[in-house]
NUNULUM-876754 format. One record per residue: residue number from 1; chain; x, z, y of N, C-alpha, C in turn. Coordinates in steps of 0.2 Angstrom, whole numbers, always signed. Each point is the difference from the previous one (the first is absolute). Example, Ala and Ser with C-alpha at 12.3 -4.5 7.8 and 13.67 -1.06 7.14 Angstrom:
residues 2
NULO:1:A:+66:+39:-28:-4:+0:+6:+4:+0:+6
NULO:2:A:-2:-4:+5:+4:+1:+6:-4:+3:+5
end
This chain:
residues 381
NULO:1:A:-87:+35:-132:-6:+1:-2:+0:-4:-5
NULO:2:A:-6:+1:-3:-2:-3:-8:-4:-3:+0
NULO:3:A:-6:+0:+6:-6:-5:+0:+3:-6:+5
NULO:4:A:+0:-7:-1:+2:-4:+4:-4:+0:+5
NULO:5:A:-8:+1:-1:-5:-2:+5:+3:+5:+7
NULO:6:A:+3:+5:-1:+1:+6:+6:+5:-5:+2
NULO:7:A:+0:+2:+9:+7:-4:+5:+3:+6:-4
NULO:8:A:+8:-5:+3:+7:+2:-3:+0:+4:+8
NULO:9:A:+6:+4:-2:+1:+4:+6:+10:-2:+0
NULO:10:A:+1:+1:+6:+7:-2:+3:+0:+8:+3
NULO:11:A:+6:+3:+0:+5:+3:+4:+5:-1:+3
NULO:12:A:-2:+0:+6:+5:-4:+5:+7:+4:+2
NULO:13:A:+5:+3:+0:+4:+3:+2:+3:-4:+7
NULO:14:A:-1:+3:+6:+3:-1:+8:-6:-4:+1
NULO:15:A:-2:+4:+8:-6:-1:+3:+2:-6:+5
NULO:16:A:+7:-4:+1:+3:-4:+5:-4:-6:+1
NULO:17:A:+5:-6:+0:-5:-6:+1:-1:-3:-6
NULO:18:A:+6:+2:-5:+0:-5:-6:-7:+4:-4
NULO:19:A:+0:+8:-1:-4:+4:-2:-8:-1:+3
NULO:20:A:-1:-2:+4:-7:-1:+4:-1:-10:-2
NULO:21:A:+3:-4:+1:+2:-6:-5:-4:-1:-6
NULO:22:A:+3:+6:-4:+0:-1:-6:-9:+4:-4
NULO:23:A:-1:+4:+6:-6:+4:+1:-7:-5:+0
NULO:24:A:+2:-3:+5:-5:-4:+4:-1:-7:-6
NULO:25:A:+5:-4:-2:+0:-2:-4:-5:+0:-9
NULO:26:A:+5:+6:-3:-4:+2:-6:-7:+0:+2
NULO:27:A:-2:+4:+6:-8:+2:+0:-4:-7:+0
NULO:28:A:+5:-7:+3:-4:-4:+1:-1:-4:-8
NULO:29:A:+5:+3:-4:-1:-3:-5:-4:+4:-5
NULO:30:A:-3:+5:+4:-4:+5:-4:+3:+4:-6
NULO:31:A:+7:+3:+4:+2:+6:-3:-4:+8:+4
NULO:32:A:+2:+4:-3:-2:+7:+5:+9:+1:+2
NULO:33:A:+0:+3:+6:+6:+0:+3:+1:+8:+0
NULO:34:A:+7:+3:+1:+1:+6:+2:+7:+1:+4
NULO:35:A:+0:+1:+8:+7:-2:+2:+3:+7:+0
NULO:36:A:+7:+1:-2:+1:+6:+2:+8:+0:+4
NULO:37:A:+1:+4:+8:+3:+0:+2:+5:+5:+1
NULO:38:A:+6:+0:+3:+4:+8:-1:+0:+2:+5
NULO:39:A:+0:-5:+6:+1:+3:+6:-11:+5:+3
NULO:40:A:+2:+5:+1:-5:+5:+2:-5:-1:+7
NULO:41:A:+6:-6:+5:-3:-2:+4:-4:-9:+2
NULO:42:A:-4:+1:+4:+1:-9:+0:+5:-3:+1
NULO:43:A:+0:-5:-4:+3:-5:+2:+0:-7:+7
NULO:44:A:-7:+0:+2:+1:-3:+7:+4:+1:+5
NULO:45:A:+3:-6:+1:+4:+3:+8:+9:-2:-2
NULO:46:A:+0:-3:-8:+5:+3:+0:+4:-10:-3
NULO:47:A:+5:+0:-1:+3:-9:+0:+0:-2:+8
NULO:48:A:+4:-6:-3:+0:-5:+6:-4:-6:-1
NULO:49:A:+4:-6:+4:-3:-9:-1:+0:-2:-8
NULO:50:A:-3:-2:+0:-1:-6:-8:+0:-7:+2
NULO:51:A:+0:-5:-1:+1:-7:+0:-4:+0:-5
NULO:52:A:-8:-3:+2:-6:-2:-5:+1:-6:-4
NULO:53:A:+2:+1:-5:+0:-3:-5:-8:-4:-5
NULO:54:A:+1:-5:-2:-8:-3:-3:-1:+4:-7
NULO:55:A:+4:+5:-4:-2:+4:-5:-4:+6:+2
NULO:56:A:+3:+2:+7:-5:+5:+2:-7:-1:+0
NULO:57:A:-1:-5:+5:-7:-2:+0:-4:-3:-5
NULO:58:A:+5:-4:-4:-5:+0:-8:-1:+6:-4
NULO:59:A:+2:+5:+1:+0:+6:-2:-6:+4:+3
NULO:60:A:+0:+0:+7:-5:+2:+1:-8:-3:-1
NULO:61:A:+1:-7:+1:-6:-5:-1:-2:+2:-7
NULO:62:A:+3:+0:-6:-1:+3:-5:-4:+7:-1
NULO:63:A:+3:+5:+4:-2:+5:-1:-6:+4:+4
NULO:64:A:-2:-6:+6:-5:+1:+5:+2:+3:+3
NULO:65:A:+6:+3:+3:+4:+4:+5:-3:-5:+7
NULO:66:A:-5:+1:+4:-1:-2:+7:+5:+0:+4
NULO:67:A:+1:-9:+5:+5:-1:+3:-1:-4:+4
NULO:68:A:+2:-1:+7:+2:-7:+4:+4:-3:+2
NULO:69:A:-1:-3:+6:+6:-2:+2:+4:+7:+5
NULO:70:A:-4:+4:+0:+4:+7:+3:+6:+2:-5
NULO:71:A:-2:-2:-5:+6:+3:-6:+8:-2:+4
NULO:72:A:-1:-4:+4:+9:+0:+1:+1:-5:+7
NULO:73:A:+5:+1:+5:+1:-4:+5:+5:-4:-1
NULO:74:A:-3:-9:+1:+3:-4:-1:+6:-2:+6
NULO:75:A:+5:-3:-2:+5:-4:+3:+2:-5:-3
NULO:76:A:+3:-4:+4:+1:-9:+1:+5:-2:-3
NULO:77:A:+8:+5:+4:+4:-5:-1:+4:+7:-1
NULO:78:A:+6:-2:-5:+7:+5:-1:+5:-2:+5
NULO:79:A:+0:+6:+6:+9:-2:+1:+7:+3:-1
NULO:80:A:+4:-2:+2:+6:+3:-1:+4:+2:+7
NULO:81:A:+3:+5:+2:+0:+3:+7:+8:+1:-1
NULO:82:A:+4:+0:+6:+8:+1:-1:-2:+9:+3
NULO:83:A:+7:+3:+0:+1:+6:+3:-1:+0:+7
NULO:84:A:+0:-6:+3:-2:-1:+8:-8:+0:+1
NULO:85:A:-4:-3:-5:-6:+1:+0:-2:-9:+2
NULO:86:A:+4:-3:-2:-2:-10:+2:-3:+0:-8
NULO:87:A:-5:-5:+0:-3:-3:-7:+6:-6:-2
NULO:88:A:+3:+4:-6:+3:-5:-3:-2:-5:-5
NULO:89:A:-5:+1:-4:-5:-3:-5:-7:-1:+1
NULO:90:A:-5:-4:+0:-4:+3:+1:-5:-6:-7
NULO:91:A:-5:+2:-4:-3:-2:-7:-7:+0:+1
NULO:92:A:-4:-4:-2:-8:+3:+0:+0:+0:-9
NULO:93:A:-2:+8:+1:-3:+3:-6:-6:+3:+0
NULO:94:A:-6:+0:+1:-4:+3:+0:-1:+6:-5
NULO:95:A:-3:+4:+2:-3:+6:-4:-2:+6:+3
NULO:96:A:-2:+4:-6:-3:+6:+3:+4:+6:-2
NULO:97:A:+0:+6:+6:+4:+7:-2:-5:+5:+1
NULO:98:A:-1:+2:-7:-5:+7:+1:+3:+6:+0
NULO:99:A:+0:+5:-3:+1:+8:+1:+0:+2:-8
NULO:100:A:+4:+6:+0:-2:+3:-6:-5:+6:+2
NULO:101:A:+0:+0:+5:-9:+5:+1:-5:-4:+0
NULO:102:A:+1:-5:+4:-7:-5:-2:-2:+0:-7
NULO:103:A:+5:-5:-5:-4:-1:-6:+0:+8:-4
NULO:104:A:+2:+3:+2:+0:+7:-3:-8:+4:+1
NULO:105:A:-3:-1:+6:-7:-1:+5:-4:-3:-5
NULO:106:A:+1:-7:-1:-5:-2:-1:-2:-2:-7
NULO:107:A:+7:+3:-5:-1:+2:-8:-5:+7:+1
NULO:108:A:+4:+4:+3:-4:+7:+0:-9:+0:+2
NULO:109:A:-1:-4:+3:-7:-1:+1:-4:-3:-5
NULO:110:A:+4:-3:-5:-2:-4:-4:-4:+4:-7
NULO:111:A:+4:+7:+0:-2:+4:-5:-2:+5:+1
NULO:112:A:-5:+1:-4:-3:+7:+0:+1:+6:+2
NULO:113:A:-2:+6:+4:+3:+5:-1:+0:+3:-6
NULO:114:A:+5:+4:-1:+2:+3:-7:+4:-3:-5
NULO:115:A:+1:-6:+1:+4:-4:-3:+7:+2:+0
NULO:116:A:+5:+2:+6:+6:+3:+2:-1:+7:+0
NULO:117:A:+4:+3:-5:+2:+8:-2:+8:-1:+5
NULO:118:A:-1:+5:+5:+6:+0:+5:+6:+5:-4
NULO:119:A:+4:+1:-1:+5:+7:+1:+1:+1:-10
NULO:120:A:-2:-6:-2:+2:+1:-8:+6:-4:-2
NULO:121:A:+4:+5:+0:+8:-3:-4:+0:-1:-6
NULO:122:A:+3:-6:-2:-1:-1:-9:+6:+5:+0
NULO:123:A:+1:+3:-8:+3:+3:-4:+2:-3:-5
NULO:124:A:-4:-4:-3:+3:-3:-8:-9:-3:+1
NULO:125:A:+2:-5:-7:-6:-4:-2:+1:-1:-8
NULO:126:A:-6:-1:-5:+2:+0:-6:-7:-6:-3
NULO:127:A:+2:-3:-6:-3:-5:-2:-1:+0:-7
NULO:128:A:-9:-1:-1:-2:+2:-7:-6:-5:-1
NULO:129:A:-3:-1:-5:-4:-3:-3:-4:-5:+5
NULO:130:A:+5:-4:+5:-2:-4:+5:-2:+2:+5
NULO:131:A:+2:+7:+2:-2:+2:+5:+7:+3:+4
NULO:132:A:+1:+3:+6:+5:+3:+4:-3:+5:+3
NULO:133:A:+3:+5:-1:-1:+8:+3:+5:+1:+5
NULO:134:A:+0:+3:+7:+2:-1:+4:+0:+8:+4
NULO:135:A:+6:+3:-2:+1:+7:+2:+1:+3:+8
NULO:136:A:-2:+3:+3:+1:+0:+9:+4:+7:-2
NULO:137:A:+3:+1:+7:+3:+6:+0:-4:+8:+4
NULO:138:A:-4:-3:+1:-7:+3:+2:-3:+3:-6
NULO:139:A:+2:-2:-6:-4:+0:-6:-4:-2:-1
NULO:140:A:-2:-6:+4:-5:-6:+0:+2:-3:-6
NULO:141:A:-5:+0:-6:+0:-7:-4:-5:-4:+1
NULO:142:A:+1:-8:-3:-3:-7:+2:+0:-3:-6
NULO:143:A:-5:-5:-3:+2:-2:-4:-3:-8:-1
NULO:144:A:+1:-6:-2:-2:-4:+3:+5:-7:-6
NULO:145:A:-5:-6:+2:+1:-4:-6:+8:-3:+1
NULO:146:A:+1:+1:+8:+8:-6:+1:-1:+5:+7
NULO:147:A:+9:+2:-1:+3:+3:+8:+5:-6:+3
NULO:148:A:-1:+1:+6:+3:-6:+4:+4:+5:+4
NULO:149:A:+7:-2:+1:+4:+2:+4:+1:-4:+7
NULO:150:A:-2:+3:+3:+1:-3:+7:+3:+5:+5
NULO:151:A:+5:+4:-2:+1:+3:+4:+8:+1:+4
NULO:152:A:+2:-5:+0:+5:-3:+5:+6:+2:-2
NULO:153:A:+6:-2:+6:+6:+1:-4:+2:+5:-5
NULO:154:A:-2:+5:+2:+3:+7:-2:-6:+1:-7
NULO:155:A:-3:-4:-3:-6:+2:-6:+0:+3:-5
NULO:156:A:-3:+5:+1:+0:+6:-7:-1:-2:-7
NULO:157:A:-5:-6:+2:-1:-6:-7:+7:-3:-4
NULO:158:A:+1:-4:+5:+6:-4:-2:+4:+7:-2
NULO:159:A:+3:+6:+2:+6:+3:+0:+0:+2:-9
NULO:160:A:-10:+1:-1:+0:+3:-7:+2:-6:-5
NULO:161:A:-1:-5:+2:+2:-9:-4:+6:+0:+0
NULO:162:A:+1:-2:+7:+7:-3:+0:+6:+2:+3
NULO:163:A:+1:+9:-2:+4:+3:+5:+6:-1:+1
NULO:164:A:+2:-6:-1:+7:-3:+1:+0:-4:+7
NULO:165:A:-6:-5:+1:-3:-4:+4:-1:+2:+5
NULO:166:A:+5:+2:+7:-2:+3:+7:+0:-7:+3
NULO:167:A:+0:+1:+7:+3:-4:+6:+7:-1:+1
NULO:168:A:+4:-2:+1:+6:+0:+2:-1:-3:+7
NULO:169:A:+6:+5:+3:+0:-3:+8:+4:-6:+1
NULO:170:A:-1:-5:+6:-1:-6:-1:+8:+0:+7
NULO:171:A:+2:+5:+3:+3:+2:+5:+0:+0:+7
NULO:172:A:-7:-2:+0:-4:+1:+7:-6:+2:+1
NULO:173:A:-2:+2:+6:-5:+4:+2:-4:-5:+6
NULO:174:A:-6:+2:-1:-5:-4:+7:-4:+6:+4
NULO:175:A:+2:+0:+5:-2:+3:+5:-6:-3:+3
NULO:176:A:-6:+6:+0:-5:-5:+3:-5:+3:+5
NULO:177:A:-3:-2:+3:-4:+4:+6:-8:-4:+0
NULO:178:A:-3:+1:+4:-7:-2:+4:+0:+2:+6
NULO:179:A:-3:-3:+4:+1:-1:+8:-5:-1:+1
NULO:180:A:-6:+3:+6:-5:-3:+2:+0:-4:+4
NULO:181:A:-4:-7:-1:+1:-5:+4:+2:+0:+7
NULO:182:A:-2:+4:+5:-1:+1:+5:+9:+2:+2
NULO:183:A:+5:+3:-4:+3:+2:+1:+8:-5:+3
NULO:184:A:-2:-6:-1:+5:-7:+3:-2:-1:+6
NULO:185:A:+6:-4:+5:-2:-2:+5:-2:-8:+0
NULO:186:A:-2:-3:+6:-3:-5:-1:+1:-7:-1
NULO:187:A:+10:+0:+1:+5:-4:-2:-3:+0:-10
NULO:188:A:+4:+6:+0:+1:+1:-8:-6:-1:-4
NULO:189:A:-7:+4:+5:-6:-2:-6:-3:-7:+0
NULO:190:A:+2:-5:+4:-1:-7:-1:+5:-5:-5
NULO:191:A:+5:+5:-1:+6:-4:-4:-3:+2:-6
NULO:192:A:-3:+6:-3:-1:+2:-5:-6:+0:-4
NULO:193:A:-6:-1:+5:-7:+0:-2:+0:-4:-6
NULO:194:A:+1:-4:-1:-5:-6:-4:+6:-1:-5
NULO:195:A:+6:+3:-1:+5:-3:-5:+1:+6:-3
NULO:196:A:+6:-2:-5:+3:+3:-5:+6:+1:+1
NULO:197:A:+4:+5:+2:+7:-1:+4:+5:+4:-5
NULO:198:A:+6:-5:+2:+3:+2:-7:+8:+1:+7
NULO:199:A:+5:+4:-3:+7:+2:+4:+4:+0:-6
NULO:200:A:+4:-4:+1:+6:+1:-8:+7:+2:+3
NULO:201:A:+3:+5:-5:+8:+0:+5:+4:+2:-8
NULO:202:A:+6:+2:+4:+3:+1:-8:-2:+8:-3
NULO:203:A:-2:-1:-6:-1:+5:-3:-8:+4:+2
NULO:204:A:-4:-2:+5:-5:+0:+1:-8:-3:+0
NULO:205:A:-3:+0:+1:-7:-4:+2:-6:+4:+4
NULO:206:A:-2:-3:+5:-7:+4:+2:-6:-7:+2
NULO:207:A:-5:+3:-3:-7:-4:-1:-4:+4:+5
NULO:208:A:-5:-4:+2:-5:+5:+2:-7:-6:+0
NULO:209:A:-5:+3:+0:-5:-4:+3:-7:+4:-1
NULO:210:A:-5:-1:+2:-8:+4:+4:-3:+1:-7
NULO:211:A:-2:+5:-1:-5:+4:-3:-6:+4:+0
NULO:212:A:-8:-1:-2:-5:+4:+2:+3:+8:+3
NULO:213:A:-4:+1:+4:+4:+6:+4:-5:+5:-6
NULO:214:A:+5:+8:+2:-2:+6:-4:-10:+1:-2
NULO:215:A:-3:-4:+5:-7:+0:-1:-2:-6:-4
NULO:216:A:+5:-3:-3:-3:-7:-4:+0:-6:+7
NULO:217:A:-1:+1:+6:-4:-5:+4:+7:-7:+1
NULO:218:A:-3:-4:-1:+5:-6:+1:-2:-3:+7
NULO:219:A:-2:+3:+4:-3:+0:+9:+6:+1:+2
NULO:220:A:+0:-6:+8:+6:+1:+3:+0:+4:+4
NULO:221:A:+6:+4:+0:+3:+6:+2:-2:+9:-4
NULO:222:A:-2:-2:-7:-2:+4:-6:+5:-1:-5
NULO:223:A:+4:-6:-1:+6:+0:-5:+6:+3:+2
NULO:224:A:+2:+1:-5:+8:+2:+0:+5:-5:-3
NULO:225:A:+5:+1:+2:+5:-2:-2:+5:+2:-4
NULO:226:A:+1:-6:-6:+3:+6:-5:+8:-2:+0
NULO:227:A:+5:+2:-1:+7:-3:-2:+4:+3:-7
NULO:228:A:+3:-3:+1:+5:+3:-7:+8:-3:+3
NULO:229:A:+4:+4:-2:+7:-1:+0:+5:+3:-6
NULO:230:A:+2:-6:-3:+3:+2:-5:+8:+1:+1
NULO:231:A:+2:+6:-2:+7:+3:+2:+4:+2:-7
NULO:232:A:+3:-3:+0:+8:+1:-6:+0:+8:+3
NULO:233:A:+0:+4:-6:+2:+6:-2:+4:+2:-5
NULO:234:A:+6:+0:-1:+4:+3:-7:-4:+5:-3
NULO:235:A:+0:+2:-7:-1:+1:-6:+4:+9:+2
NULO:236:A:+0:+4:-2:+2:+7:+1:-2:+3:+7
NULO:237:A:+6:+2:+3:-2:+6:+6:-2:-5:+6
NULO:238:A:+1:-4:+1:-4:-3:+6:-7:+1:-1
NULO:239:A:-2:-4:-6:-6:+0:-4:-4:+7:+1
NULO:240:A:+4:+4:-4:-4:+7:+1:-1:+2:+5
NULO:241:A:+5:+0:+7:-3:+4:+5:-7:-3:+4
NULO:242:A:+1:-8:-1:-7:-1:+3:-5:-1:-5
NULO:243:A:-1:+1:-3:-7:+1:-7:+0:+6:+2
NULO:244:A:+3:+6:+2:-2:+7:+0:-5:+2:+6
NULO:245:A:-8:+2:-2:-2:+1:+5:-1:+4:+6
NULO:246:A:-2:+3:+2:-1:+4:+7:+0:+8:-3
NULO:247:A:-4:+0:-6:+2:+7:-4:+6:+1:-4
NULO:248:A:+4:-4:-1:+6:-1:-4:+1:-4:-7
NULO:249:A:-6:+0:-2:-2:-3:-5:+2:-8:-1
NULO:250:A:+3:+0:-6:+4:-10:-1:-6:-3:-3
NULO:251:A:-3:-5:+3:-5:-4:-3:+3:-6:-4
NULO:252:A:-5:-1:-4:+5:-5:-2:-1:-7:+2
NULO:253:A:-9:-2:+2:-1:-6:+0:-2:-3:+7
NULO:254:A:+0:+6:+4:-3:+0:+6:-1:+6:+7
NULO:255:A:+0:+0:+3:-2:+5:+7:-6:-5:+4
NULO:256:A:-4:+6:-1:-8:-1:+3:+1:+1:+10
NULO:257:A:-5:-3:+4:+3:+1:+5:+1:+8:+3
NULO:258:A:+1:+3:+3:+1:+5:+1:+8:+7:-5
NULO:259:A:+1:-4:-2:+6:+2:-7:+6:-3:+1
NULO:260:A:+0:-6:+4:+7:-3:+3:+3:+7:+5
NULO:261:A:+8:+0:-1:+0:+6:+4:+6:-1:+8
NULO:262:A:-2:+2:+2:+1:-2:+10:+6:-5:-1
NULO:263:A:+7:+6:-3:+6:-5:+1:-1:-8:-4
NULO:264:A:-4:+0:-4:+1:-7:-4:-6:-4:+7
NULO:265:A:-6:+3:+0:-2:-2:+6:+4:-4:+5
NULO:266:A:+4:+4:+4:+5:-1:+5:+3:-5:-2
NULO:267:A:+3:-2:-6:+5:-5:-1:-2:-5:-2
NULO:268:A:-8:-1:-2:-4:-6:-1:-1:-1:+8
NULO:269:A:-1:+2:+6:+0:-3:+5:+6:-2:+3
NULO:270:A:+4:+5:-1:+8:-5:+2:+0:-5:-3
NULO:271:A:+0:-3:-7:+1:-4:+0:-5:-7:+2
NULO:272:A:-7:+2:-1:-5:-5:+2:+3:-1:+7
NULO:273:A:+3:+3:+5:+1:-1:+7:+9:-3:-2
NULO:274:A:+1:-1:-5:+7:-3:+2:+0:-9:-6
NULO:275:A:-2:+0:-4:-3:-4:-3:-5:-5:-1
NULO:276:A:-6:+2:+2:-7:-3:+1:-2:-3:+7
NULO:277:A:-4:-7:-1:-2:-2:+6:-6:+4:+3
NULO:278:A:+0:-2:+7:-2:+5:+5:-6:+1:-3
NULO:279:A:-6:-5:-1:-6:+0:-4:-3:+7:-7
NULO:280:A:+6:-2:-3:+2:+4:-7:+1:+7:+2
NULO:281:A:+5:-2:+4:+4:+9:+1:-7:+4:+5
NULO:282:A:-4:-4:+4:-6:+5:+2:-6:+3:-5
NULO:283:A:+1:-3:-5:-4:+0:-6:+1:+9:-2
NULO:284:A:+9:-4:-3:+2:+8:-1:-2:+6:+3
NULO:285:A:+3:-2:+8:+0:+5:+4:-6:+4:+2
NULO:286:A:-7:-4:-2:-7:+2:+1:-1:+6:-7
NULO:287:A:+2:-1:-2:+0:+2:-9:+0:+7:+0
NULO:288:A:-6:+5:-1:+2:+7:+3:+2:+4:-8
NULO:289:A:-2:-4:-5:+1:+4:-6:+4:-7:-5
NULO:290:A:+4:-1:-1:+3:-6:-4:+0:+4:-6
NULO:291:A:-2:-6:-5:+1:+3:-9:+5:-4:-1
NULO:292:A:+1:+2:-7:+6:-3:-2:-2:+0:-10
NULO:293:A:+3:-5:-3:-1:-3:-7:+7:-1:-2
NULO:294:A:+2:+0:-6:+4:-2:-3:+0:-7:-3
NULO:295:A:+3:-4:-1:+0:-6:-5:-1:+1:-7
NULO:296:A:-1:-1:-6:-1:+1:-7:-2:-6:-3
NULO:297:A:+4:-1:-6:-2:-5:-3:-4:+4:-8
NULO:298:A:-5:-2:-2:-2:+3:-8:-3:-6:-3
NULO:299:A:+3:-2:-7:-2:-4:-3:-2:+4:-8
NULO:300:A:-6:+0:-3:+1:+6:-6:-3:-7:-7
NULO:301:A:+2:+0:-5:+1:-4:-5:-10:-1:-3
NULO:302:A:-1:+4:+1:-8:+1:-2:-5:+2:+5
NULO:303:A:-7:-2:-2:-6:+3:+6:-4:+4:-5
NULO:304:A:-1:-3:-7:-6:+4:-4:+3:+2:-5
NULO:305:A:-2:+8:+0:+2:+4:-4:-9:+4:-5
NULO:306:A:+1:-4:-5:-8:+1:-2:-5:+0:+4
NULO:307:A:-1:+5:+1:-8:+1:+4:+3:+2:+9
NULO:308:A:+6:-1:+0:+3:+1:+6:+4:-5:+4
NULO:309:A:-1:-1:+5:+3:-5:+4:+2:+2:+7
NULO:310:A:+5:-3:+3:+3:+0:+5:-2:-7:+6
NULO:311:A:+0:+3:+6:-1:-8:+5:+2:+1:+5
NULO:312:A:+1:-3:+7:+4:+2:+5:+6:+2:+0
NULO:313:A:+2:+4:+3:+7:+3:+1:+1:+3:-3
NULO:314:A:-4:+4:-4:+3:+2:-9:+3:-5:-4
NULO:315:A:-2:-5:+3:+3:-4:-7:+6:-4:+3
NULO:316:A:-4:-4:+6:+8:-4:+2:-2:+3:+10
NULO:317:A:+8:-1:+2:+1:+2:+6:+0:-8:+4
NULO:318:A:+0:-3:+3:+5:-5:+3:+2:+0:+6
NULO:319:A:+4:+0:+4:+2:+0:+6:-4:-3:+4
NULO:320:A:-1:+4:+8:-5:-1:+4:+0:-9:+3
NULO:321:A:+6:-2:-1:+1:-7:+3:-5:-4:-3
NULO:322:A:-3:+1:-7:-4:-4:-2:-8:+1:+1
NULO:323:A:-2:+2:+5:-5:+4:+2:-4:+1:-4
NULO:324:A:+1:+0:-9:-3:+0:-5:-5:+7:-4
NULO:325:A:+3:+6:+4:-2:+5:-2:-9:+3:-1
NULO:326:A:-1:-1:+5:-7:+1:-2:-5:-7:-2
NULO:327:A:+4:-4:+1:-3:-7:-5:+1:+1:-8
NULO:328:A:+5:+2:-3:+2:+2:-5:-4:+5:-3
NULO:329:A:-3:+5:+5:-5:+7:-4:-6:-5:-1
NULO:330:A:-1:-4:+5:-9:-2:-1:+2:-6:-7
NULO:331:A:+4:-3:-1:+1:-6:-4:+0:+5:-7
NULO:332:A:+4:+4:-1:+0:+6:-6:-7:+2:+0
NULO:333:A:-4:+1:+4:-8:+4:-1:-4:-5:-2
NULO:334:A:-1:-4:+3:-5:-7:+0:+2:-3:-7
NULO:335:A:+5:-1:-1:+0:-3:-8:+1:+4:-5
NULO:336:A:+0:+9:+1:-2:+3:-5:-8:+1:-2
NULO:337:A:-2:-2:+6:-9:+2:+0:-3:-7:-4
NULO:338:A:+3:-5:+3:-1:-5:-4:+0:-2:-6
NULO:339:A:+6:+1:-3:+3:+1:-7:-5:+6:-3
NULO:340:A:-2:+7:+3:-3:+4:-5:-9:-3:+1
NULO:341:A:+0:-2:+6:-10:-4:-1:+1:-5:-4
NULO:342:A:+5:-4:+0:-2:-8:-5:+4:+3:-9
NULO:343:A:+2:+7:+1:+2:+3:-9:-4:+4:-3
NULO:344:A:-5:+0:+3:-6:+3:-4:+3:+8:-3
NULO:345:A:-3:+1:-6:+2:+7:-3:+7:+0:-2
NULO:346:A:+2:-5:+1:+11:+0:-4:+2:-1:+7
NULO:347:A:+3:+8:+1:+3:+1:+8:+7:-2:-3
NULO:348:A:+1:+5:-7:+8:-2:+0:+0:-7:+1
NULO:349:A:-2:-6:-3:+0:-7:+0:+1:-1:+9
NULO:350:A:-6:+1:+2:+1:-1:+7:+6:+0:+4
NULO:351:A:+2:+7:+0:+6:+2:+2:+6:-1:-1
NULO:352:A:+1:-5:-7:+5:-2:-2:+0:-11:+3
NULO:353:A:-6:+0:+1:+2:-4:+4:+0:-3:+7
NULO:354:A:-2:+7:+2:+2:+1:+8:+8:+0:+1
NULO:355:A:+4:+3:-5:+7:+5:+3:+3:-6:+0
NULO:356:A:+0:-6:-4:+7:-7:+1:+0:-2:+8
NULO:357:A:-5:-2:+2:+0:-3:+8:+2:+6:+6
NULO:358:A:-3:+7:-2:+2:+2:+5:+6:+2:-1
NULO:359:A:+4:+0:-5:+8:+3:-1:+4:-7:+3
NULO:360:A:-3:-5:-1:+4:-8:+4:+0:+3:+8
NULO:361:A:-7:-1:+1:+1:+2:+8:+3:+4:+3
NULO:362:A:-1:+7:-3:+5:+6:+2:+7:-4:-1
NULO:363:A:+2:-1:-4:+8:-2:+1:+2:-4:+4
NULO:364:A:-4:-7:-1:+1:-5:+7:+0:+2:+7
NULO:365:A:-4:+5:+2:-2:+5:+6:+7:+3:+1
NULO:366:A:+3:+5:-6:+6:+4:+2:+5:-4:+2
NULO:367:A:+2:-6:-5:+5:-4:-1:+0:-4:+8
NULO:368:A:-6:-2:+2:+0:-2:+7:+1:+3:+7
NULO:369:A:-1:+6:-3:+0:+5:+7:+9:+2:+0
NULO:370:A:+3:+0:-6:+8:+4:-2:+4:-5:+5
NULO:371:A:-4:-8:-2:+3:-8:+4:+1:+2:+5
NULO:372:A:-6:+1:+3:-2:+1:+8:+3:+5:+3
NULO:373:A:+0:+5:-4:+6:+4:+4:+7:+1:+1
NULO:374:A:+1:-4:-6:+9:-3:+1:+1:-3:+6
NULO:375:A:-7:-7:+2:+2:-3:+4:+1:+4:+6
NULO:376:A:-4:+3:+3:-2:+2:+5:+3:+5:+4
NULO:377:A:+3:+5:-6:+4:+8:+0:+8:-1:+0
NULO:378:A:+2:-5:-3:+6:+0:-3:+1:+2:-8
NULO:379:A:+7:+1:-2:+2:+0:-5:-3:+8:-2
NULO:380:A:+1:+5:+6:-3:+5:-3:-7:+2:+0
NULO:381:A:-2:-4:-3:-8:-2:-3:+0:-2:-7
end
């Protein structure tokens, strides 16, 4: 745009949490935004639990995303169980647990209809005269003053900018599940209801906590148990077999609910019965459709490329032990909006000022996640 009085326009590639955080924050900074999501289907209902961090609520507050105490479920203590189910350790560490689905729904409701274009797969983009033009495989073109790559681990934006920067497998996976609150019996329910629970073993760790229900409710009886079980899986044939879905396609990063092969589900159940404390075993047994993600590391050397930026998992992927994935995306988006709002007409200067702190924070999170993974999972991690 040549007229500095016209609203600036941002093209946001990716319609998951990072993309919607960027959209809401940039709108609050006075920008026009358009979000392009490659999936033709609604993203609601995906994902698992998220430990709520201050960066997320700070971004919500800046962007005017309405939220209240129902954003998550509160827990008071962290407990560590033995394989027999005894409480080995207890520490008072209050926190709030939300879910991907809850945060996505809040962000989606904060955006007007027409902001998100589904089924738009980025083919390539080009920069010229202070603008960016995105080309989509559908033949659609879009031009703006800024392109935000918020398209996750398999980022098409990053692939064009940094083709050698790809997520590296860390040597283990996370099995995950969401279970209705009523699935546990009385004793197990009373033990786990208001705590964040861990069971640590040789080469594995399971954690669980309660999150809002599928309908976003935090009312007693409507909530869900969220569990994550980290398991070492060697790269190569074992990982290839595990990450091959029910259609025979080898997936790189995740298998969604319903995509896990029955033989792998059966193996998971057998291992749960052999290795887990009774209340945690019940959670795994009650999960009709577990899902799965590979644990990966990604660190990019840059986040600003002219009028194109990378945020969220397109730029850095910290391991889940940091509880920092959603928070990092929120911090990236919030700081970007503030920098652009304060930068006036000098977009390039604002981006240059935004990048150093984001790089530093991303590197710290990735390093912290690697250290935590090695402590938890052993040398294989």
